[in-house]
C-alpha positions as CSV (number, residue, x, y, z in Angstrom):
1,X,108.9,191.8,90.6
2,X,106.3,189.9,88.7
3,X,108.9,187.9,86.7
4,X,111.1,187.3,89.8
5,X,108.1,185.9,91.7
6,X,107.1,183.7,88.5
7,X,110.6,182.4,88.5
8,X,110.5,181.6,92.2
9,X,107.1,179.7,91.7
10,X,108.7,177.8,88.7
11,X,111.6,176.7,90.9
12,X,109.1,175.5,93.4
13,X,107.2,173.7,90.6
14,X,110.4,172.0,89.5
15,X,111.2,170.6,93.0
16,X,107.5,169.5,93.5
17,X,107.4,167.9,90.1
18,X,110.8,166.1,90.7
19,X,109.3,164.6,93.9
20,X,106.0,163.7,91.9
21,X,108.1,162.0,89.3
22,X,110.2,160.0,91.6
23,X,107.2,158.9,93.9
24,X,106.4,155.7,91.8
25,X,110.1,154.6,92.7
26,X,108.4,152.8,95.8
27,X,105.7,151.1,93.7
28,X,108.3,149.7,91.2
29,X,110.6,148.7,94.1
30,X,107.8,146.6,95.3
31,X,107.2,145.2,91.7
32,X,110.9,144.2,91.2
33,X,111.9,143.0,94.8
34,X,108.7,141.6,96.3
35,X,106.1,140.5,93.6
36,X,108.1,140.5,90.3
37,X,104.6,141.1,88.8
38,X,102.7,144.4,88.0
39,X,99.7,143.1,89.9
40,X,96.8,145.3,89.4
41,X,98.7,148.5,88.8
42,X,98.0,150.3,85.6
43,X,100.6,151.8,83.2
44,X,98.1,154.1,81.7
45,X,99.1,157.1,84.0
46,X,102.7,156.8,83.3
47,X,102.0,156.7,79.6
48,X,99.8,159.7,79.7
49,X,102.4,161.5,82.0
50,X,105.0,160.9,79.4
51,X,102.8,162.5,76.6
52,X,102.4,165.5,78.9
53,X,105.9,165.8,79.7
54,X,106.8,165.6,76.0
55,X,104.3,168.4,75.1
56,X,105.5,170.6,77.9
57,X,109.1,170.3,77.1
58,X,108.4,171.1,73.4
59,X,106.4,174.0,74.3
60,X,109.3,175.4,76.5
61,X,112.0,174.8,73.7
62,X,113.0,177.9,71.5
63,X,111.3,176.2,68.6
64,X,107.8,177.1,70.1
65,X,108.7,179.7,72.7
66,X,110.6,182.7,72.3
67,X,114.3,182.0,73.3
68,X,114.5,180.4,76.9
69,X,111.5,182.2,78.5
70,X,110.0,178.9,79.9
71,X,113.4,177.2,80.9
72,X,111.9,176.0,84.3
73,X,109.2,174.1,82.1
74,X,111.9,172.4,80.2
75,X,114.0,171.3,83.1
76,X,111.0,169.8,85.2
77,X,109.4,168.0,82.2
78,X,112.7,166.9,80.8
79,X,113.4,165.1,84.1
80,X,109.9,163.8,83.8
81,X,110.5,162.2,80.6
82,X,113.4,160.4,81.7
83,X,111.5,159.0,84.9
84,X,108.3,158.0,82.9
85,X,110.1,156.0,80.3
86,X,112.1,154.3,83.0
87,X,108.8,153.4,84.8
88,X,107.1,152.2,81.6
89,X,110.0,150.0,80.6
90,X,110.1,148.4,84.0
91,X,106.4,147.8,83.9
92,X,106.8,146.3,80.4
93,X,109.3,143.9,81.8
94,X,107.2,142.5,84.5
95,X,103.7,142.7,82.7
96,X,102.0,139.6,81.3
97,X,102.1,138.9,77.7
98,X,98.6,140.6,77.4
99,X,99.8,143.4,79.4
100,X,102.9,144.0,77.3
101,X,100.8,144.4,74.1
102,X,98.5,146.9,75.6
103,X,101.5,148.9,76.9
104,X,103.4,148.7,73.4
105,X,100.3,149.6,71.5
106,X,99.4,152.7,73.8
107,X,103.0,153.9,74.0
108,X,103.5,153.7,70.2
109,X,100.3,155.6,69.7
110,X,101.3,158.3,72.1
111,X,104.8,158.8,70.6
112,X,103.1,159.0,67.2
113,X,100.8,161.7,68.4
114,X,103.6,163.8,69.8
115,X,105.9,163.4,66.8
116,X,103.1,164.3,64.5
117,X,102.0,167.4,66.4
118,X,105.7,168.5,66.9
119,X,106.4,168.2,63.0
120,X,103.2,170.2,62.2
121,X,104.0,172.9,64.7
122,X,107.6,173.3,63.3
123,X,107.0,173.1,59.7
124,X,103.5,174.2,59.1
125,X,103.6,177.4,61.4
126,X,106.3,179.8,60.8
127,X,106.2,182.1,63.9
128,X,106.2,181.6,67.6
129,X,102.7,182.8,68.4
130,X,101.0,180.4,66.0
131,X,103.2,177.6,67.1
132,X,102.4,178.4,70.8
133,X,98.7,178.5,70.1
134,X,98.8,174.9,68.3
135,X,101.0,173.2,70.9
136,X,98.9,174.8,73.5
137,X,95.7,173.3,71.9
138,X,97.0,169.8,71.4
139,X,99.0,169.9,74.7
140,X,96.0,170.8,76.8
141,X,94.2,167.6,75.8
142,X,97.4,165.6,76.8
143,X,97.3,167.6,80.2
144,X,93.8,166.6,80.7
145,X,94.4,163.1,79.9
146,X,96.9,162.7,82.7
147,X,94.4,163.5,85.2
148,X,91.7,161.5,83.4
149,X,94.0,158.5,83.5
150,X,93.9,158.6,87.3
151,X,90.2,157.9,87.2
152,X,91.2,154.4,86.5
153,X,92.7,154.1,89.9
154,X,89.8,156.0,91.5
155,X,87.4,153.5,89.9
156,X,89.4,150.6,91.2
157,X,89.6,152.0,94.8
158,X,85.9,152.5,94.9
159,X,85.2,148.9,93.6
160,X,87.6,147.2,95.9
161,X,87.2,149.7,98.9
162,X,91.0,149.5,99.3
163,X,93.7,152.1,98.7
164,X,96.5,149.6,98.1
165,X,97.1,150.8,94.5
166,X,96.5,154.6,95.3
167,X,99.4,155.6,97.6
168,X,98.7,158.7,99.8
169,X,102.0,160.4,99.0
170,X,101.2,160.4,95.2
171,X,97.8,162.0,95.7
172,X,99.3,164.6,98.0
173,X,102.2,165.6,95.7
174,X,99.6,165.7,92.7
175,X,97.7,168.3,94.7
176,X,100.9,170.2,95.4
177,X,102.1,170.2,92.0
178,X,98.8,171.2,90.5
179,X,98.5,174.1,92.9
180,X,102.0,175.4,92.2
181,X,101.8,175.1,88.4
182,X,98.3,176.7,88.5
183,X,99.9,179.6,90.3
184,X,102.8,179.8,87.7
185,X,100.4,179.9,84.8
186,X,98.2,182.6,86.3
187,X,101.3,184.7,86.8
188,X,102.4,184.4,83.5
189,X,98.9,184.7,82.1
190,X,99.3,181.4,80.3
191,X,96.0,179.4,80.2
192,X,97.9,176.5,78.7
193,X,99.8,175.9,82.0
194,X,97.0,177.0,84.4
195,X,93.8,175.4,83.0
196,X,94.8,171.7,83.2
197,X,95.4,172.1,86.8
198,X,91.8,173.3,87.5
199,X,91.0,169.7,86.7
200,X,94.0,168.2,88.8
201,X,93.5,170.1,91.9
202,X,89.7,168.9,92.6
203,X,90.6,165.3,91.5
204,X,93.5,165.1,94.0
205,X,91.5,166.4,96.7
206,X,88.8,163.7,95.7
207,X,91.7,161.0,95.9
208,X,92.9,162.3,99.3
209,X,89.2,162.1,100.6
210,X,88.9,158.5,99.1
211,X,92.1,157.5,100.9
212,X,90.9,158.8,104.1
213,X,87.7,156.8,103.7
214,X,89.1,153.6,102.7
215,X,92.5,153.4,104.3
216,X,93.1,150.3,106.1
217,X,90.7,148.3,104.0
218,X,91.6,145.1,102.2
219,X,91.0,144.3,98.6
220,X,87.5,142.7,98.3
221,X,87.6,139.2,97.4
222,X,91.2,138.6,98.6
223,X,91.1,136.7,101.9
224,X,93.3,137.9,104.7
225,X,95.3,135.6,107.0
226,X,92.7,135.5,109.8
227,X,90.0,134.2,107.4
228,X,92.3,131.6,106.2
229,X,93.3,130.5,109.7
230,X,89.5,130.4,110.6
231,X,88.6,128.4,107.6
232,X,91.4,125.9,108.4
233,X,90.2,125.7,112.1
234,X,86.5,125.0,110.8
235,X,87.8,122.4,108.5
236,X,89.7,120.7,111.4
237,X,86.7,120.7,113.6
238,X,84.6,119.2,110.8
239,X,87.3,116.3,110.3
240,X,87.3,115.7,114.1
241,X,83.4,115.7,114.3
242,X,83.2,113.4,111.4
243,X,85.8,110.9,113.0
244,X,84.2,110.9,116.3
245,X,80.7,110.0,114.7
246,X,82.5,107.2,112.8
247,X,84.0,105.8,116.1
248,X,80.7,106.2,117.9
249,X,78.8,104.4,115.0
């Protein structure tokens, strides 16, 4: 019964994770079609998510785990790798020269960290229990980094008082995915899967609260159409007043 329940929760986690991984499609559609620029969007969350997916996929493979006991973990994060790599490449395509350098340096560092950890776990440790402990320890840092990277967006929302770069559906899906994988980890007595979500759940709730508070707000320092029209009207009135004064004089 317990295994069936865990499998059912794992399938739900796969579905929710797929929705979460595909949610940035709306953002990158805007980047490609409308702006052809990454604007103020940060690539850090996608790079951190890639590292997290890499570690979870490696953890689920028979090299680390016993046989295919974590197949749902592999399918969810395998798809995540494909999506995150695609988003990073699109971001790189439309980023500024400085932005491309930052993306390349960060992504390269992330891949080197994963490859080093994967080689150590496969060659240094010779049994599954020790491999799992090692990958858990390193992967736990990667999982927490995913949620920590979202603090960049949270800081931006608080500073600009605008949720333009923090979509509601992304925060909601993060909450749902964190809740499901927390349950999956607890059912399997796996702290590696459960513990990072103890960070993700309150953070996503905080993002939802911020969205409620700042929704409808505009980015500070960026004039809206009404302000521009008002400024134009004031300039026209000043010109007309100056002309009338010259005529009267």
